[in-house]
C-alpha positions in Angstrom: -55.8 128.2 22.4 -57.0 124.7 23.1 -57.2 124.0 19.4 -53.7 125.2 18.9 -52.3 122.8 21.4 -54.3 119.9 20.1 -53.0 120.0 16.6 -49.3 119.6 17.4 -50.2 116.6 19.6 -52.1 114.9 16.8 -49.1 115.5 14.5 -46.7 113.9 17.0 -49.0 110.9 17.4 -49.2 110.5 13.7 -45.5 110.4 13.4 -45.2 107.8 16.1 -47.8 105.6 14.6 -46.1 105.8 11.2 -42.8 104.7 12.7 -44.5 101.6 14.2 -46.0 100.6 10.9 -42.6 100.8 9.2 -40.9 98.7 11.8 -43.1 95.6 11.4 -41.9 94.7 7.8 -38.4 95.2 8.9 -38.8 92.8 11.9 -40.5 90.3 9.6 -37.7 90.4 7.2 -35.1 90.0 10.0 -37.0 87.0 11.3 -37.1 85.4 7.9 -33.5 86.0 7.3 -32.6 84.6 10.7 -34.7 81.5 10.0 -33.1 81.0 6.6 -29.7 81.5 8.1 -30.3 78.8 10.7 -31.7 76.5 7.9 -28.6 77.2 5.8 -26.3 76.4 8.7 -28.2 73.2 9.5 -28.1 72.1 5.8 -24.3 72.9 5.7 -23.8 70.7 8.8 -26.0 67.9 7.3 -24.0 68.1 4.1 -20.7 67.9 6.0 -22.1 64.9 8.0 -23.3 63.2 4.8 -19.9 63.8 3.2 -18.1 62.3 6.2 -20.5 59.2 6.1 -19.9 58.8 2.4 -16.1 59.0 2.9 -16.3 56.3 5.6 -18.5 54.2 3.4 -16.1 54.6 0.5 -13.3 53.5 2.9 -15.4 50.5 4.0 -16.2 49.6 0.4 -12.5 49.6 -0.4 -11.8 47.5 2.6 -14.6 45.0 1.7 -13.3 44.9 -1.9 -9.9 44.0 -0.6 -11.4 41.3 1.6 -13.4 40.0 -1.4 -10.2 39.8 -3.5 -8.4 37.9 -0.7 -11.4 35.5 -0.4 -11.4 35.0 -4.2 -7.7 34.2 -4.1 -8.3 31.8 -1.1 -11.1 30.2 -3.0 -8.9 29.8 -6.1 -6.2 28.2 -3.9 -8.7 25.9 -2.2 -10.1 24.9 -5.6 -6.6 24.0 -6.7 -6.1 21.9 -3.5 -9.4 20.2 -4.0 -8.5 19.3 -7.6 -5.1 18.0 -6.4 -6.9 16.0 -3.7 -9.3 14.5 -6.1 -6.5 13.6 -8.4 -4.6 11.9 -5.5 -7.8 10.1 -4.5 -8.2 8.9 -8.0 -4.7 7.5 -8.0 -5.3 5.9 -4.6 -8.5 4.3 -5.8 -6.7 3.1 -8.9 -4.1 1.5 -6.7 -6.7 -0.1 -4.5 -8.5 -1.6 -7.6 -5.3 -3.3 -8.7 -4.3 -6.8 -7.8 -3.7 -7.0 -4.0 -5.7 -3.9 -3.4 -3.0 -2.6 -1.2 -0.9 0.5 -0.8 2.4 -0.5 0.9 3.9 1.5 3.7 6.6 4.0 2.5 9.5 2.2 4.0 8.7 -1.2 2.5 7.9 0.5 -0.8 11.3 2.2 -0.8 13.2 -1.0 0.1 11.5 -3.0 -2.6 12.2 -0.3 -5.1 15.9 -0.2 -4.1 16.2 -4.0 -4.3 14.8 -4.0 -7.8 17.2 -1.2 -8.8 20.1 -3.3 -7.5 18.9 -6.4 -9.5 17.4 -4.8 -12.6 17.7 -7.9 -14.8 16.1 -10.3 -12.3 13.5 -8.1 -10.5 11.0 -5.4 -11.5 8.9 -3.7 -9.0 5.3 -2.3 -9.5 4.7 0.1 -6.6 1.0 0.6 -7.5 0.3 -3.1 -7.0 2.8 -3.9 -4.3 4.3 -6.6 -6.5 7.9 -7.8 -7.2 8.2 -9.6 -10.6 10.9 -12.2 -11.0 12.2 -13.2 -14.4 11.9 -16.9 -14.8 14.5 -17.1 -17.6 17.1 -15.8 -15.1 15.8 -17.8 -12.2 15.2 -21.2 -13.8 16.6 -23.3 -16.6 14.3 -24.2 -19.5 11.4 -26.4 -18.2 13.0 -26.5 -14.8 11.8 -25.5 -11.3 15.3 -25.5 -9.8 16.3 -22.0 -8.7 19.8 -20.9 -10.0 22.4 -20.1 -7.3 22.6 -16.4 -8.3 18.8 -16.1 -8.2 18.7 -17.8 -4.8 21.1 -15.2 -3.4 18.9 -12.3 -4.8 15.7 -14.0 -3.4 17.3 -14.3 0.0 18.0 -10.6 -0.2 14.3 -10.1 -0.9 13.5 -12.3 2.1 15.5 -10.0 4.4 13.5 -7.0 3.1 10.3 -8.9 3.8 11.4 -9.6 7.4 11.7 -5.9 8.1 9.7 -4.2 10.9 7.1 -2.8 8.4 7.2 -5.5 5.8 6.6 -8.3 8.3 3.0 -7.1 8.5 2.3 -8.5 5.0 1.7 -12.1 3.8 3.3 -13.0 0.5 1.4 -14.5 -2.5 3.7 -16.1 -5.0 2.1 -16.6 -8.5 3.9 -18.5 -11.2 3.3 -17.9 -15.0 4.6 -19.5 -18.1 4.3 -18.9 -21.9 2.3 -21.3 -24.1 5.3 -23.2 -25.4 4.7 -26.9 -25.0 6.9 -28.8 -22.5 9.5 -31.2 -23.9 12.2 -32.6 -21.7 10.2 -31.7 -18.5 7.0 -33.4 -19.6 7.7 -36.5 -17.6 7.8 -34.4 -14.4 5.2 -31.7 -15.2 1.9 -32.6 -16.9 1.5 -29.1 -18.4 2.6 -25.5 -18.0 0.2 -24.9 -15.1 2.0 -27.6 -13.1 5.4 -26.0 -14.0 4.1 -22.5 -13.0 3.0 -23.8 -9.6 6.3 -25.7 -9.1 8.3 -22.6 -9.8 6.2 -20.6 -7.3 6.9 -23.2 -4.7 10.6 -23.1 -5.5 10.6 -19.3 -5.1 8.8 -19.7 -1.8 11.4 -22.1 -0.6 14.2 -19.8 -1.6 12.6 -17.0 0.4 12.3 -19.4 3.4 16.0 -20.2 3.1 16.5 -16.5 3.6 14.6 -16.6 6.9 11.0 -15.8 5.9 8.3 -17.8 7.7 6.6 -20.5 5.6 3.3 -19.4 7.3 3.4 -16.2 5.4 3.6 -17.8 1.9 0.8 -18.7 -0.4 1.7 -20.2 -3.8 -0.3 -20.6 -7.0 0.2 -20.8 -10.7 -1.7 -19.6 -13.8 0.4 -21.4 -16.4 0.1 -19.6 -19.7 -3.4 -18.2 -19.0 -2.4 -14.7 -17.7 0.1 -13.5 -20.4 1.5 -9.9 -20.4 2.1 -10.1 -24.1 0.4 -12.3 -26.7 1.8 -15.8 -26.5 3.7 -17.4 -29.4 3.4 -21.2 -29.4 6.9 -21.4 -30.7 8.3 -19.4 -27.8 9.9 -16.0 -27.9 7.7 -14.5 -25.2 10.1 -14.3 -22.2 7.9 -11.5 -20.6 5.3 -14.1 -19.9 7.7 -16.5 -18.2 7.7 -14.9 -14.7 6.9 -15.3 -11.0 5.0 -12.5 -9.4 5.3 -11.9 -5.6 2.4 -9.8 -4.1 2.4 -8.4 -0.6 -1.0 -8.5 1.1 -2.3 -7.9 4.7 -1.4 -10.7 7.1 -4.1 -12.9 8.4 -2.3 -14.3 11.5 -5.2 -13.3 13.8 -7.6 -15.5 11.8 -5.4 -18.6 11.7 -3.2 -18.5 14.8 -5.5 -20.9 16.7 -6.2 -23.1 13.7 -2.5 -23.5 13.0 -2.0 -25.3 16.4 -4.4 -28.0 15.2 -2.6 -28.7 12.0 -1.0 -32.1 11.8 2.2 -31.9 9.9 2.6 -35.7 9.8 2.9 -36.9 6.1 -0.2 -38.6 4.7 0.1 -42.4 4.6 1.0 -44.0 1.3 -2.1 -46.3 1.5 -5.5 -44.7 2.3 -6.8 -45.6 5.8 -10.3 -46.0 4.6 -12.0 -47.0 1.4 -12.2 -44.2 -1.1 -14.8 -43.7 -3.7 -14.3 -42.0 -7.0 -15.9 -38.6 -7.5 -18.7 -38.5 -9.9 
């Protein structure tokens, strides 16, 4: 009897133990599947995040490329401006290296240009040198330092320009030039062409003063035939070299205002007041 009861119990226990053994592999598989599912979900999320970051970076790269293009265009524009600036500086330096070394103010420059345009046969204007050139053939007779009436009127017009608000800041250097043709009738008055060139510069200065310009602003000199524009021909035929040049240069009133008061304008005596010795 006891044995009969025991056998069924053992059978039931065996069945129960067999069910527990089968459950363990199932639970392990379920755990692995769950872990892999979580890993897959995490990887998907990481992939989505990476794609979003990549998209933002592509957008940023496009933005930076646009900025780079804009900067390159700006650099190209600035390079052009620098080249233009250097070109202008070269022109300015060239003007400063010219005679007078002066760049006139725009108003005076324009007025002198207009004056030359109104008197094209008598005047020519070189803006780069601040110089008005006067034709001697139209201003003086042959071998003469007497200004013709029509030239006097034009020079007085120049004097009015030189008395302008802006032009009054300049002194005036008047330089006479001749060709190399020997003097004939005027030899008794002028020793050579240099004397004639200085006399003509003085005559132009006096014509400007008759138009109201101060004598204290005028400096006169003469090169004679020694600064030709074209090659001199001893027999004449070089009217371009027969000219008077008028340069505008910075005024020097501040340096000479006091000294001017000490100048004695009394003519020198005909007879020396003390014994003079010849220079050796």
